[in-house]
C-alpha positions as CSV (number, residue, x, y, z in Angstrom):
1,M,-8.1,11.5,-1.7
2,S,-10.7,9.5,0.3
3,E,-12.3,8.2,-3.0
4,K,-9.1,6.3,-4.0
5,V,-9.7,3.7,-1.2
6,L,-13.2,3.0,0.1
7,Y,-14.2,1.4,3.4
8,H,-17.4,0.2,5.0
9,V,-18.4,-2.6,7.4
10,S,-21.0,-5.3,6.7
11,D,-21.9,-8.1,9.1
12,N,-18.6,-7.7,11.1
13,V,-16.5,-7.6,7.9
14,G,-14.4,-4.6,7.2
15,M,-14.4,-4.1,3.5
16,I,-11.5,-2.2,2.0
17,T,-11.9,-1.4,-1.7
18,L,-9.0,-0.1,-3.8
19,N,-10.8,2.4,-6.1
20,R,-8.6,3.6,-9.0
21,P,-10.1,1.2,-11.7
22,D,-8.8,3.4,-14.5
23,V,-5.2,2.5,-13.6
24,H,-5.9,-1.0,-12.4
25,N,-5.9,0.3,-8.8
26,A,-2.2,1.3,-8.9
27,M,-1.2,2.9,-5.7
28,D,0.0,6.5,-5.8
29,D,1.1,8.3,-2.6
30,E,-2.5,9.5,-1.8
31,A,-4.0,6.1,-2.3
32,S,-1.3,4.6,-0.1
33,E,-1.9,7.1,2.7
34,R,-5.7,6.4,2.5
35,Y,-5.1,2.7,2.5
36,A,-3.0,3.0,5.6
37,E,-5.8,5.0,7.3
38,V,-8.6,2.6,6.5
39,L,-6.4,-0.4,7.5
40,D,-5.8,1.2,10.9
41,Q,-9.5,1.9,11.1
42,A,-10.4,-1.8,10.5
43,L,-7.8,-3.0,12.9
44,A,-9.0,-0.7,15.7
45,D,-12.7,-1.4,15.2
46,D,-13.8,-4.1,17.7
47,T,-16.9,-4.8,15.6
48,V,-14.8,-5.9,12.7
49,R,-13.9,-9.6,13.0
50,A,-12.5,-10.2,9.5
51,V,-11.2,-7.9,6.8
52,L,-11.8,-8.2,3.0
53,I,-9.5,-6.4,0.6
54,Q,-10.8,-6.1,-3.0
55,G,-10.4,-3.9,-6.1
56,A,-12.9,-1.9,-8.1
57,G,-13.0,-2.6,-11.8
58,K,-11.1,-5.3,-13.7
59,S,-8.0,-5.7,-11.4
60,F,-7.1,-6.1,-7.8
61,C,-3.9,-3.9,-7.7
62,S,-1.2,-3.4,-10.3
63,G,1.3,-2.2,-7.7
64,R,2.9,1.2,-7.3
65,D,1.7,3.7,-9.9
66,I,4.5,3.8,-12.5
67,T,4.3,7.6,-12.6
68,M,5.5,7.6,-9.0
69,L,8.5,5.2,-9.5
70,G,11.6,6.7,-8.1
71,Q,9.7,9.4,-6.2
72,R,9.3,9.8,-2.5
73,A,6.4,11.6,-0.8
74,R,8.7,12.3,2.1
75,D,12.3,13.4,2.4
76,E,13.6,10.0,3.5
77,S,16.3,7.5,2.6
78,D,15.6,4.4,0.5
79,Y,16.0,2.4,3.7
80,H,13.3,4.3,5.6
81,F,11.0,4.4,2.6
82,V,11.1,0.6,2.3
83,L,10.9,0.1,6.1
84,R,7.8,2.2,6.3
85,A,6.2,0.1,3.5
86,Q,7.2,-3.1,5.3
87,Q,5.8,-1.9,8.6
88,G,2.4,-1.2,7.0
89,R,2.3,-4.7,5.4
90,L,3.3,-6.4,8.7
91,K,0.3,-4.9,10.4
92,I,-1.7,-7.6,8.6
93,L,0.6,-10.3,9.6
94,D,0.6,-9.2,13.2
95,S,-3.2,-8.6,13.4
96,A,-5.3,-11.2,15.2
97,K,-8.0,-10.6,12.6
98,P,-8.2,-12.8,9.5
99,F,-7.7,-11.1,6.1
100,I,-9.2,-12.3,2.9
101,A,-8.2,-11.0,-0.5
102,A,-10.4,-11.0,-3.6
103,V,-7.9,-11.0,-6.4
104,K,-8.5,-10.6,-10.1
105,G,-6.9,-9.2,-13.3
106,A,-3.7,-7.4,-12.6
107,T,-2.3,-8.5,-9.2
108,I,1.2,-7.3,-9.7
109,G,4.2,-6.3,-7.6
110,G,3.1,-4.5,-4.5
111,G,-0.4,-5.5,-5.3
112,C,0.6,-9.2,-5.3
113,E,2.4,-8.7,-2.0
114,M,-0.8,-7.1,-0.6
115,A,-2.7,-10.3,-1.5
116,L,0.0,-12.7,-0.4
117,V,0.1,-11.3,3.2
118,C,-3.6,-12.0,3.6
119,D,-4.7,-15.3,5.2
120,I,-6.9,-16.5,2.3
121,R,-7.0,-15.6,-1.4
122,V,-10.1,-16.0,-3.6
123,S,-9.3,-15.5,-7.3
124,S,-11.3,-14.9,-10.5
125,T,-10.4,-16.8,-13.6
126,D,-8.9,-13.7,-15.2
127,L,-6.0,-13.4,-12.7
128,K,-2.6,-12.2,-13.8
129,M,-0.2,-12.5,-10.9
130,A,3.4,-11.5,-10.9
131,L,6.4,-10.1,-9.0
132,P,8.0,-8.2,-11.9
133,E,10.4,-6.0,-9.8
134,I,13.5,-7.6,-11.4
135,N,12.6,-6.0,-14.7
136,Y,13.1,-2.6,-12.9
137,G,16.5,-3.6,-11.4
138,I,15.1,-4.3,-8.0
139,L,13.3,-7.1,-6.1
140,P,10.1,-7.5,-4.0
141,D,10.5,-5.7,-0.7
142,T,7.4,-6.0,1.4
143,G,7.5,-9.8,1.9
144,G,6.9,-11.1,-1.6
145,T,9.9,-13.4,-1.6
146,Q,8.9,-14.8,1.7
147,Y,5.1,-15.2,1.4
148,M,5.4,-16.6,-2.1
149,A,8.1,-19.2,-1.1
150,N,6.0,-20.2,1.9
151,L,2.9,-20.7,-0.3
152,I,4.3,-22.3,-3.5
153,G,7.8,-23.6,-2.5
154,T,11.2,-22.2,-3.1
155,S,11.8,-23.4,-6.7
156,R,8.6,-21.9,-8.0
157,A,9.1,-18.7,-6.0
158,K,12.6,-18.4,-7.5
159,Y,11.1,-18.8,-11.0
160,L,8.6,-16.0,-10.4
161,V,11.0,-13.6,-8.8
162,M,13.9,-14.3,-11.1
163,T,11.9,-14.0,-14.4
164,G,9.2,-11.6,-13.4
165,D,6.8,-13.7,-15.4
166,R,3.0,-13.8,-14.8
167,I,0.9,-16.7,-13.9
168,G,-2.8,-17.2,-14.4
169,A,-5.5,-18.3,-12.0
170,Q,-5.3,-22.0,-12.7
171,T,-1.5,-22.1,-12.3
172,A,-1.8,-20.0,-9.1
173,L,-4.4,-22.5,-7.8
174,E,-2.3,-25.5,-8.6
175,W,0.8,-24.0,-7.1
176,G,-1.0,-22.8,-3.9
177,A,-0.7,-19.0,-4.5
178,V,-4.5,-18.7,-4.3
179,D,-7.0,-20.9,-2.5
180,F,-10.2,-20.7,-4.6
181,V,-11.0,-19.8,-8.3
182,V,-14.4,-18.6,-9.5
183,E,-15.8,-16.8,-12.5
184,P,-15.3,-13.0,-12.5
185,D,-19.0,-12.4,-11.8
186,Q,-18.9,-14.6,-8.7
187,L,-15.7,-13.3,-7.1
188,D,-17.1,-10.5,-4.9
189,A,-19.9,-12.7,-3.6
190,R,-17.7,-15.7,-2.9
191,A,-15.0,-13.7,-1.2
192,L,-17.6,-11.9,1.0
193,E,-19.3,-15.2,1.8
194,I,-16.0,-16.6,3.1
195,A,-15.2,-13.4,5.1
196,K,-18.7,-13.4,6.7
197,T,-18.5,-17.1,7.6
198,I,-15.2,-16.5,9.3
199,A,-16.4,-13.3,11.0
200,S,-19.3,-15.3,12.5
201,K,-17.0,-17.5,14.5
202,P,-15.8,-16.7,18.1
203,P,-13.2,-13.8,17.8
204,L,-10.8,-15.2,20.3
205,C,-10.8,-18.6,18.5
206,L,-10.1,-16.8,15.2
207,A,-7.2,-14.9,16.8
208,M,-5.7,-17.9,18.4
209,A,-6.1,-20.0,15.2
210,K,-4.3,-17.4,13.1
211,T,-1.5,-17.0,15.6
212,M,-1.0,-20.8,16.0
213,I,-0.9,-21.5,12.3
214,D,1.3,-18.5,11.5
215,Q,3.8,-19.5,14.2
216,S,5.0,-22.3,11.9
217,V,6.6,-19.8,9.5
218,A,6.5,-16.4,11.3
219,G,10.1,-16.4,12.4
220,A,11.5,-17.3,8.9
221,V,9.2,-14.8,7.2
222,R,10.3,-11.9,9.5
223,S,13.9,-12.7,9.0
224,G,13.5,-12.8,5.2
225,I,11.6,-9.5,5.2
226,A,14.6,-7.9,7.1
227,Q,16.8,-9.3,4.4
228,E,14.5,-7.8,1.7
229,L,15.0,-4.4,3.4
230,M,18.7,-4.6,3.3
231,A,18.8,-5.9,-0.3
232,Q,16.4,-3.3,-1.7
233,S,18.2,-0.4,0.1
234,Y,21.3,-1.5,-1.7
235,L,19.7,-2.2,-5.1
236,F,18.3,1.3,-5.3
237,K,21.9,2.5,-5.5
238,T,23.2,0.2,-8.2
239,A,24.0,0.9,-11.8
240,D,21.7,-1.9,-12.9
241,Y,18.8,-0.1,-11.3
242,Q,19.6,3.1,-13.1
243,E,20.1,1.2,-16.4
244,A,16.7,-0.5,-16.0
245,R,15.0,2.8,-15.4
246,A,16.8,4.4,-18.4
247,A,15.9,1.5,-20.7
248,L,12.2,1.8,-19.7
249,R,12.2,5.5,-20.4
250,E,14.0,5.1,-23.7
251,K,12.0,2.0,-24.7
252,R,15.0,-0.1,-25.3
253,K,16.5,-3.4,-24.0
254,P,18.6,-2.8,-20.9
255,V,22.3,-3.6,-21.0
256,Y,23.5,-4.8,-17.5
257,K,27.1,-4.9,-16.5
258,G,26.6,-8.0,-14.4
259,K,28.7,-7.0,-11.4
């Protein structure tokens, strides 16, 4: 299990590496548990002043492993399943430590939300970013609607959430979904350079800077995430969700009732 997410510290930077390159770093239950463990480790380590999240192989993270869709590692309701995922994501928002994401290739669904909650995103030119949950009869549920709207504006966020379409690195940069774009062979070095530069600054200044800037949107983001929780808990029970899953299994176009 431990090999699915790697962790080490370099020059006060906690480096979290998603390590399932054969499936574009899709998160199964074991990978999710390990990610939660190393995230807590980075947050608790006083020597870590910034955190870098990256992916092994060609992609950052393609979201939840499709073989796990509809499954629950624990005997829990949809509400508590989503709530637990949200609480894990909010640890990054609540942390005084800056988070940097090095995104590339497939940065999809939950993987996209993992990147969006970070403070800075460095992208390679081969980025494929999307929130495709609507194609599964559901919606983003760990802050995707809120972070994306905050970064790129409500109209563009609606486009991405309502179509499930992907955008590339240049569009993501122009819209504000990522902050820097570099060639693939430069991504790791550039993201680590930014993380180390930030980590070299006074920790209290970093904490206060993140808190002050986040205060401009924190209230609205938290309110929106609470609404995501309620919406997703409902959507898991709908006929449209069941139809979307059946259509995917049967490799056909879904037929939605519309109400």
